[in-house]
PLY file of the C-alpha trace (Angstrom):
ply
format ascii 1.0
element vertex 133
property float x
property float y
property float z
element edge 132
property int vertex1
property int vertex2
end_header
0.10 -0.03 0.02
0.81 3.89 -0.19
1.76 5.83 2.69
-1.15 7.04 5.28
-3.13 3.79 3.15
-4.42 5.66 0.70
-4.03 4.87 -3.17
-4.03 7.56 -6.21
-7.69 6.79 -7.08
-9.27 7.26 -3.27
-6.90 10.38 -3.30
-8.61 12.08 -6.75
-11.61 10.98 -5.16
-11.54 13.10 -2.67
-10.40 15.73 -4.52
-13.38 15.20 -6.66
-15.43 16.01 -4.18
-13.71 18.83 -2.74
-14.10 20.23 -6.21
-17.78 19.44 -6.03
-18.81 21.18 -2.97
-16.90 24.72 -4.22
-16.71 26.75 -6.57
-12.94 26.58 -7.27
-11.43 25.85 -10.25
-9.36 21.37 -10.68
-5.98 23.64 -10.83
-7.10 25.59 -7.73
-8.02 22.40 -5.93
-4.51 20.77 -6.88
-2.48 23.76 -6.20
-4.14 23.45 -1.95
-3.66 19.63 -2.15
0.16 20.55 -3.35
0.65 23.03 -0.64
-1.03 20.88 1.83
1.45 17.82 0.91
4.57 19.91 0.70
3.77 21.53 4.08
3.14 18.12 5.97
6.89 16.31 4.20
10.25 16.70 5.81
11.60 20.09 5.00
13.85 18.10 1.96
14.93 19.93 -1.54
11.38 20.47 -3.54
12.18 18.71 -7.14
13.33 16.06 -4.32
9.72 15.92 -2.37
8.08 16.76 -5.81
9.29 13.08 -7.01
8.64 11.08 -4.06
5.63 12.39 -4.04
4.45 11.93 -7.84
6.03 8.32 -7.23
3.34 7.68 -4.34
0.58 8.34 -6.79
1.79 6.20 -9.23
3.47 8.26 -11.77
6.74 6.76 -12.19
8.37 10.02 -12.38
12.05 11.03 -14.26
13.47 13.77 -13.87
15.78 15.52 -16.68
17.70 18.47 -16.07
18.22 20.44 -18.73
21.04 23.65 -17.14
18.70 25.62 -15.05
15.54 23.86 -15.72
14.41 20.40 -14.84
11.60 18.42 -17.23
9.74 15.93 -14.46
8.33 13.22 -17.05
5.62 10.86 -16.28
6.74 7.39 -16.98
2.63 6.37 -16.59
-0.69 8.17 -15.48
-1.21 6.86 -11.64
-4.94 7.57 -12.37
-5.14 6.60 -16.33
-9.02 5.59 -16.64
-10.02 8.81 -14.71
-7.53 11.54 -16.64
-8.72 9.39 -20.14
-12.49 10.17 -18.96
-12.07 14.13 -17.84
-8.59 15.00 -18.50
-9.70 19.01 -18.36
-10.30 17.84 -14.78
-7.94 15.50 -13.45
-4.82 16.67 -15.38
-5.43 20.41 -14.33
-5.51 18.80 -10.44
-2.37 16.99 -11.12
-0.77 20.17 -12.94
-1.89 22.51 -9.73
-0.76 19.94 -7.38
3.08 20.07 -9.11
2.36 24.12 -8.72
1.11 23.40 -4.90
4.05 21.41 -3.98
6.74 24.01 -5.63
4.79 27.14 -3.71
5.28 24.93 -0.53
8.75 24.00 -0.73
10.21 27.06 -0.65
9.02 28.67 -3.85
12.31 29.11 -5.61
11.00 26.87 -8.45
7.80 27.48 -10.64
6.25 25.31 -13.02
6.88 26.64 -16.82
4.96 24.58 -19.06
3.08 21.61 -19.09
2.28 18.93 -21.60
-0.56 16.23 -21.54
-0.15 12.70 -23.53
-2.34 10.14 -23.96
-2.98 8.84 -20.30
-2.51 4.98 -21.93
1.02 5.82 -22.61
2.04 8.06 -19.92
4.62 10.78 -21.04
3.30 14.02 -19.79
6.00 16.40 -19.07
6.27 19.24 -16.45
9.00 21.99 -16.90
9.89 23.46 -13.49
12.48 26.56 -13.55
13.85 29.10 -11.05
11.00 31.45 -10.09
12.57 35.02 -11.47
13.65 37.45 -8.92
0 1
1 2
2 3
3 4
4 5
5 6
6 7
7 8
8 9
9 10
10 11
11 12
12 13
13 14
14 15
15 16
16 17
17 18
18 19
19 20
20 21
21 22
22 23
23 24
24 25
25 26
26 27
27 28
28 29
29 30
30 31
31 32
32 33
33 34
34 35
35 36
36 37
37 38
38 39
39 40
40 41
41 42
42 43
43 44
44 45
45 46
46 47
47 48
48 49
49 50
50 51
51 52
52 53
53 54
54 55
55 56
56 57
57 58
58 59
59 60
60 61
61 62
62 63
63 64
64 65
65 66
66 67
67 68
68 69
69 70
70 71
71 72
72 73
73 74
74 75
75 76
76 77
77 78
78 79
79 80
80 81
81 82
82 83
83 84
84 85
85 86
86 87
87 88
88 89
89 90
90 91
91 92
92 93
93 94
94 95
95 96
96 97
97 98
98 99
99 100
100 101
101 102
102 103
103 104
104 105
105 106
106 107
107 108
108 109
109 110
110 111
111 112
112 113
113 114
114 115
115 116
116 117
117 118
118 119
119 120
120 121
121 122
122 123
123 124
124 125
125 126
126 127
127 128
128 129
129 130
130 131
131 132
């Protein structure tokens, strides 16, 4: 099982219920979740923390360094069926979550771009770079 016993779909379902109750966008719900997660963990480097959390959620992430920019590439989708059914909700929650985690682990890095791929193949990419001064 996963840390705390929650599986990726269980965590996603709780976020979807949160989304249904409120008037916020999927991305905003994700940002809040990312900040919450970042605040719970040990104060490790933000990229390492992000990789650990995305691994826990079933995304099999790989970090590719290109100078000051890092690309996080998801080896697979941890919630493939849900992402295929409604990417505008599910993928935006995860995009927001990455943004929130980066903000919550010190804010020295920011999400610059996100590229969605077909959920059955994985390969979604998130470009992360230093936050401008």
